[in-house]
TIDOFI-522383 format. One record per atom (N, C-alpha, C): x, y, z. Coordinates in steps of 0.2 Angstrom, whole numbers, plus 5000, padded with zeros to 4 digits. Atoms other than C-alpha are relative to their C-alpha. Example, Ala and Ser with C-alpha at 12.3 -4.5 7.8 and 13.67 -1.06 7.14 Angstrom:
500449945000;506249785039;500450065000;499649944999;506849955036;499650055003;
***
This chain:
500149954995;552555695418;499650064996;500349945004;552155825404;499449984996;500650025004;550755725395;499450025004;500649974998;549155815397;500050065004;499949934996;549955975404;499750054995;500349945003;549056135399;500150065004;500049944997;549056315404;499350035002;500649964998;547656405414;499950064997;500049935003;548156575407;500550004994;499550005005;548956545390;500150064997;499949935003;548756725384;500550045003;499449964997;550056785396;500649994997;499450015004;551356715384;500150074996;499949945003;551056885376;500550055004;499649964996;552056965390;500750004998;499350015003;553656905381;500250064996;499949945004;553357045369;500250065003;499949944996;553357175382;500750005003;499350004998;555057115389;500450024994;499649995006;555757115371;500050084998;500049935002;555157295368;500450045005;499749974995;555757345385;500849994999;499350025001;557457265381;500350054995;499849965006;557557365365;500050085001;500149934999;556857535370;500250035007;499949984993;557057545389;500749995002;499350014998;558957535390;500250065005;499849954995;559857615405;500450054997;499649955002;560457785401;500250055005;499849954994;560557875418;500850005001;499349994998;562357825421;500450044996;499649965005;563057915405;499950075002;500049934999;562458075412;500550025005;499549994994;563658065427;500749984998;499450035001;564957955420;500049994992;500050015007;565257975401;500249944997;499750065003;566157815399;499749945003;500350064997;564957705409;499749954995;500450045005;563957655394;500549954996;499550045003;565557585385;500349955005;499850054995;566057505401;499549945001;500550054999;564457415403;500049954994;500050035006;564557365385;500549945000;499550055000;566157275387;500049955006;500050054995;565857195404;499449965001;500650034998;564057155405;499649984994;500550015005;563057175389;500349944995;499750055005;564257055379;500049935004;500050064996;564156925393;499449954998;500550055002;563256775386;499749975006;500250034994;563056695403;499450055003;500549954997;562156855410;499450004995;500649995005;561056865394;499649945001;500450064999;560556685396;499649995006;500450004994;560156695414;499450055001;500549955000;559156855412;499449974996;500650025004;558056785398;499749935002;500250064997;557956615406;499550015006;500449984994;557256695422;499350034998;500649965002;556056805412;499549954997;500550055003;555356655402;499749965005;500350044995;555156545417;499550035004;500549964996;554256685426;499450004997;500649995004;553056705412;499649935000;500350075000;552756515411;499749995007;500350014994;552456515430;499350045001;500649965000;551156655428;499449974996;500450035004;550356555414;499649945004;500350054995;549956425428;499949934996;500150075003;550356255420;499749955005;500450044996;549156125427;499949934996;500250065003;548655945424;499549975003;500650034997;547055855427;500249935002;499850074997;547455705439;499449975002;500650044998;546155565441;500249955005;499850054995;546155465457;499449965000;500650045000;545055315457;500149955006;500050064995;544555195472;499949944996;500150075003;544755015467;499349985000;500650035000;543154935462;500049945005;500150064995;542554805475;499549954997;500450065002;541854635470;499749975006;500350034994;540754595485;499350035001;500649984997;539254625495;500050065004;500149964994;538554755506;499649975005;500350054995;538154665522;499850045006;500249974993;537254715538;500049945004;500050054995;537754595552;499650025006;500549984995;536354595565;500249955006;499950044995;536854525582;499650015006;500550004994;535754475597;500550015006;499649994994;536554545613;499550005006;500550014994;535054505624;500349965006;499750044994;535254425641;500149934999;500050075001;534954255635;500749984997;499350015003;536654265626;500549985005;499550024994;537454235643;500149925001;499950074999;537154045642;500649974997;499450035001;538653945642;500049934997;500050075002;539153775635;499950004992;500150005008;538953825616;500649984997;499450025003;540753795612;500349945005;499750064997;541353615617;500750015002;499349994998;543153675617;500150045006;499949964994;542853795631;499350025002;500749994998;541253775640;499850065005;500149944996;541553925651;499850064996;500249945004;541254045636;499350004999;500749995002;539554115634;499950014993;500250005007;538654115618;500250074996;499849935004;539054305614;500750004999;499350005001;540854285616;500249954994;499950045006;540854135604;499850034994;500249975006;539854225592;500450064998;499649945001;540954385593;500749974996;499450035003;542454275589;499949974993;500150035007;541654185574;499850064995;500249955004;540954345567;500650044998;499449965002;542654435568;500449964995;499750045005;543354285558;499750014993;500349995006;542054305545;500150074997;499849935002;542354495544;500750004996;499350005003;544154465541;500149974993;500050045006;543854345527;499750044994;500449965005;542654465518;500350064998;499649945001;543954585512;499750054995;500349955005;542954655497;499350025002;500749984998;541354675507;499950075004;500249944997;540554835513;499649985006;500350034994;540054785531;499850055005;500349964994;538954865544;499849965006;500250044994;538454815561;499450035004;500649984996;536754815571;500049965006;500050044993;536654765589;499350015003;500750004997;534954725597;499949965006;500250034994;534154685613;499250025000;500649975000;532554765619;499950064995;500049955005;532954905606;500649984996;499550015005;534154905591;500450064999;499649945002;535555025586;500649984995;499550015005;536855035572;500750015004;499350004997;538554995580;500550034996;499649975005;539455035564;499750014994;500249995006;539055105548;500349964995;499650045005;539555015532;500750034999;499349995001;541455005530;500349944997;499650055002;542754915521;500649985005;499450004995;543954935536;499849945005;500150054996;543954765544;500350005007;499649994993;545154815558;499550045004;500549954996;543954955564;499449965002;500650034998;542454845563;500149945005;499950054995;543254705573;500250035006;499949974994;543754825586;499450015003;500749984997;541954875588;499749935002;500350064999;541454695588;500349975007;499750024994;542654655602;499850035006;500249964995;541954785613;499350005002;500750014999;540154735612;499949965006;500150044994;539354675628;499349985001;500650034999;537854575633;499650055004;500549964997;536354685638;500150074999;499949935001;537054845631;499450034996;500649985003;535454855621;499449985004;500550024996;534354795635;500049925000;500050074999;533954615641;499549964996;500550035004;532454575630;500250004992;499850015007;532354535611;499550034995;500449975005;531654655598;500249984993;499850045006;531954535584;499850044993;500349975007;530854625570;500350075000;499749935000;531454795575;500750004998;499350005003;533254745572;500049984993;500050015007;532854675555;499850074996;500149945003;532054845551;500650055000;499449955000;533654935557;500549984995;499650025005;534654825546;499850024993;500249975007;533654875531;500150075000;499849935000;533855055536;500750014999;499350005001;535755025536;500250004993;499850015007;535754965518;499650034995;500549975005;534355065510;500350054996;499749955004;535455205505;500649984995;499450025004;536755105496;499849984993;500150015007;536855075477;500149934998;499850075002;537454895477;499449964998;500650055002;536354765468;500049945005;499950064996;536954635481;500050035008;500149984993;536254675499;499849945004;500150064996;536254545512;500050025008;500049994993;535754545530;500149935003;499950064996;536454405542;499750025007;500449994993;535254405557;500249945005;499950054995;535854305572;499750015006;500450004994;534754265587;500049945003;500150064996;534554145601;499349995003;500750004996;532754175606;499450034996;500749985003;530954225602;500050085001;500149934999;530454405599;499650015006;500449984994;529754485615;499550054997;500649965003;528054545609;499950075003;500249944997;527854675622;500450064998;499549945001;529354775617;500250014992;499850005007;529554735598;499550044997;500549955003;528754885589;499849984993;500150025007;528854805572;499749944999;500350065002;527654675566;500449974995;499650045005;528554535556;499950024993;500249995007;527654565540;500250074998;499749935002;528154755540;500850004999;499350005000;529954715543;500249964993;499850045006;529954585529;499850044994;500249965006;529054705517;500650054999;499449955001;530454835520;500649974997;499550035003;531754705516;499949984992;500250015007;530854655500;500050064996;500049935004;530654835494;500750024998;499349985002;532554855495;500449954997;499650065003;532954685487;500549985004;499550024996;533854635502;499949925002;500150074998;534154445505;500250005008;499950014992;534054395524;500249935001;499750074997;535054245531;499950005007;500050014993;534354215548;500449945003;499750064997;535354105560;499750005007;500350014993;534554035576;500649965003;499550044997;535853975588;499749975007;500350034994;535553855603;499649944998;500450055002;534353715604;499450024996;500649985005;532953705591;499450035003;500649974997;531653755604;500150075003;499849944997;532553905610;499950064995;500149945005;532254015594;499449984996;500650015004;530754035583;500249984993;499850025006;531253925568;499550024994;500649995005;529553955559;500150074997;499949935002;529854145559;500650014996;499449995004;531654135553;499949974993;500150035007;531154025539;499550044996;500449955004;529754145534;500450064998;499649955002;530954285534;500549984994;499550025006;532254195523;499649984994;500350015006;530954125511;499750064997;500449945003;530054295509;500650044996;499549955002;531754385505;500549964995;499550045004;532654245495;500649985003;499450034997;533854195508;499949935003;500050074997;534154035518;500050015008;500050004993;533754005536;500549945003;499650054997;535053915547;499949995007;500050014993;535153835564;500749975002;499350024998;536753805574;499949995008;500050014993;536753715591;500750005003;499350004997;538653715593;500450064997;499549955003;540053835589;500349984994;499850035006;540653715576;499550014995;500550005005;539053715567;499950084998;500149935002;538953905568;500650024995;499549995004;540653915560;499949984993;500250035006;540053805546;499450044996;500549965003;538553915543;500350064997;499649945003;539654065541;500449994994;499650025006;540753965529;499549994994;500550015005;539153925519;499850074997;500249935003;538654115518;500650034997;499449975003;540454155513;500049984993;500050025008;540054065496;499550044996;500449965003;538854205492;500250024993;499849985006;538854255474;500250075000;499849935000;539854415471;499750044995;500249965006;539354565461;500450075001;499649945000;540254725457;499750065003;500249944997;540154875468;500350064996;499749955004;540455035458;500650045003;499549964997;542055125460;499950075000;500149935000;542255305464;500650034997;499449965003;543355425454;500050075001;499949934998;543955595458;500550044995;499649975004;544755725447;500250075003;499849944997;545855865454;500650034995;499549975003;547055995447;500750005003;499450004997;548855975450;500450054997;499649945003;549856135448;500749995000;499250015001;551656135441;500350075000;499749945001;551956325442;500650015004;499549994996;553156305456;500749984997;499450025003;554456225445;500350054996;499749945004;554656365432;500250065005;499949944995;554556495447;500649995003;499450024996;555956405456;500650024995;499549995005;557056405440;500150084999;500049935001;556556595437;500450035006;499749974994;557056645455;500849985000;499350025000;558756545454;500450044994;499749965005;559156625437;500150075001;500049934998;558756795442;500550025005;499549994994;559756785458;500749994998;499350005002;561256725449;500250054995;499949955004;561056855436;500250075004;499849944995;561056995450;500649995003;499450014996;562456915459;500650014995;499550005004;563556895444;500150074997;500049945003;563157065437;500350055005;499749964995;563557145454;500849995001;499350024999;565157045455;500550034995;499649975005;565757115439;500050085000;500049934999;565457295445;499550044996;500549965004;563957335434;499650045004;
***
């Protein structure tokens, strides 16, 4: 506890000499003017009391130590994380209403199946800093980067088809994912882009080459995933995005295949994310101050009890 302890105002130790001088010079003389034998009485009943003497000086010394403000530099560090910073981009356009993607439950639509698989993926990536982008005819950041898998999964569970419009602004969503990751310092940045359709050219404001250049500039690997039948999504564009950024393009026609895709992505190489450390002053003056107050209160009580 005392290792690394120091005083903010060490020169206040000189106050001890003031009390010593006062003890020697400033003795109580007033009672002797009215009661000639008081001084002798005090001498016999109080001055010779070792207990009162110890209590008085213990209180004085502890009070001076409290004024000197004992402190200690305490360092608090966030544990370093060995993982990725990942932007999950999910297609919430109208086409995600299609059913039959999961053979175990044909009544579930694609989006519900995707939410379940993505939630499982998030729960397994405990060391990753993950954010979420949702897109339709426009895209938005549904969650900033966070290590809190519980909060992120709560957000995923509340996503709805059509909440970003019914069309598909695929390239704009990629640019939004880059914006989510561009301010981070990690060397390992990944975008996992899931879609089940073609980009709607009329509403997609970002040319594909611009979105790819943005990702390359930030050294972001993009792993596009097309779900549904092969003709339902633009395999050529997804492969172009993956090849240009150092990622891999995947296709999944069933829920089981999509689970396997996320398992493959889960084997990504890890890299250390810098930990954060904070230093703050921990003050310990309350301890000598408490002892000083108790000592002086006992001193006053015992002295009054003895009739001094």
